[in-house]
N, C-alpha and C positions, 0 to 999 in steps of 0.2 A: 473634832480635830483628830481624835484617836483613830477613827476609821480611815481618814485620808493618809495619816502618817503611816499606819500599818500597811495599807494597800500599796501606796507608792514606795514605801521602804522595802516591802517584800518584792515588788516588781524589780526595783533597782538591784536588790540583793540577789534575786534569781538570775538577772542578767550578768551580774558580776560573778556569781558562782559558775554559771554556764561558761563564761569566758575563761575562767581559771581552768576548768576541766577541759575546755576545747583546746587550750594551748599546751596542756600537760604533755601530750605525745611529742610535741616539738621542743620540749624543754632543752634537750641537749643541743639541738640545732640552733636555737635562739642564742644560747650561751649567756654567760654572766654579763658581758658587755652590753648586750641589748635587752636583757631580761627586765631590768628596771623600766626601760622605755615602754616595753610591751605591757608590763604590769600597770604602770600609771596611765597608759592609753586606755586600757581596759576599764580602769576606774573612772576615767573621764567619761567614757561612753555610758557606763552604768549610772553615774551621778547626774547625767543630763536629765534623768527622770525627776530629780529634785525640782527642777524648774517647773515641770508640769504638775507636780504635787502641790507646790506653793500656789500656782495659778488656780488649780482646782479648789484649794482652800479659799482663796480670795473670792473666786466667782460663785462657789456653791455654799460656803459656810458663812463668809464674812460680808455678804451682800455687795460684792463688787469692789470693796475697798479693804485695804490692809496697810498697817504701818510697817515701816522698815523692820522694827524690832520683832513684831509678830511674824512677819515673813521669814526673818532670820531664824527664829525659834522653830518654826515649822520645817524649814529647810534642814536645820541641824538635827532635828528629830528623825526626819526621813533618812538623813545620812547615817545616823546612829543605828537605825534598824538595818539598813543596807550593810553597814560595816559588821554587824553581828553575823549576818549571812556570809560575808566575806571571810571572817575568822573561822567560822565553822567549815566552810569549803576548803580553806587552806589547811586547817588541821587534818581534815580527812585526806586531802591530797598529799600533804607532807608525810604523815605517818604511814600511809598505805602505799603510796606510789613513788615517793622520793626518799627512801630510807638512807640513802648515801649522799644526800644533798650537802650536809655539813662537811663531809670528807672531800667531796668534789670542789666545794667552794674554798675550803682551806688550801687545797692543792693549787687551785687557780690563783688565789691571792699570793701564795708563796712563789709560784712561777713568775707572776707579774713583778714581784719585788726583785727576784733574782735577775730577771731580764732587764730591769731598769737600773741595775748596778747598785742596789741597796747594800749597805754595810751588814756585817754579820749581826751586829746589835739590832739593827732595824728588822732584819729577818727573824731574829729570836723574839722580838717584841710582837711582831705580827703572828708568829706561831703561838705565843701566849694568848693573844686576842682571839685567835681561832679556837683554841681550847676552851676559853671562857664562853665563846659564842656557842660551841657545841653543847656545853653544859646547860646553857640557857635554852637552846632549841630542843634538848631532850626532855625538858619539863613542859608539859602541855599548858600549864597555867601561865608560865612566863612567855611561852610561844604565843599564846592568845593575847597577852597584854601587848607584846611587840606588834603582833598582827593587827591589833585594834588601832595602834598609833599610825601604822603605815598609810591608811587612806586619808588621814587628816590633811596632808598638803594638797589634796585634790578636792575633798569634800567641803572643806571650810571655804575656799574661794568660790566654789560653785554655789554654795549657800548664800554667800555675801552678794555675789553678782546677781543671783536670782532675786534676792530681797531688794536690791537697788532697782532692778528693771521692773519688778512687779508691784512695787509699793504704789498705792493709790489712795489719796485722801477721799473721804466721803464728800459728795457734792452738797453744797449748801442749798437751802430752799430758794434763796434769792437768785442763785445762778440758774436753777432749773426754771424759774418763772420768767426770766428774761428771754426774749426771742433771740434766736441765733442770728449773728451778723453774716450776711452773705457776701 
């Protein structure tokens, strides 16, 4: 199982990291409104590899059958490896190519609040949240933890759906001995 998890996890992680770096030059054009959509779409594309990893495990390691729970574990482990690659890529991108991200995001959130007619108290609360966020983002450990949680809304459903689709019970000997009905 280790070989399949590492192989497919690293393939998925490489795709995810490549997509992170490919969209980096367009970060300002994409903007904060669409940035999440682009990011989660990238994750979905990369996590499609989970399906193929679970299928490879079922067909090559588990003799063509796999339970839902075993398929889910394999899928989640592939997602875990891929997510580690994502966190590493984001830490490299964030600290080397987006040093002003927190300041730009804070300005964006405050402008959004002001334009929506928020009260002075709401704006002050948002400003405090942005200061806290900047403190967290400046710490690579906390940034990594937050970055690790970001792919879960995509990786978990992909793993569950893959497990549902790919589960297959072993065939019993009585079924194999009976001729097929035409």
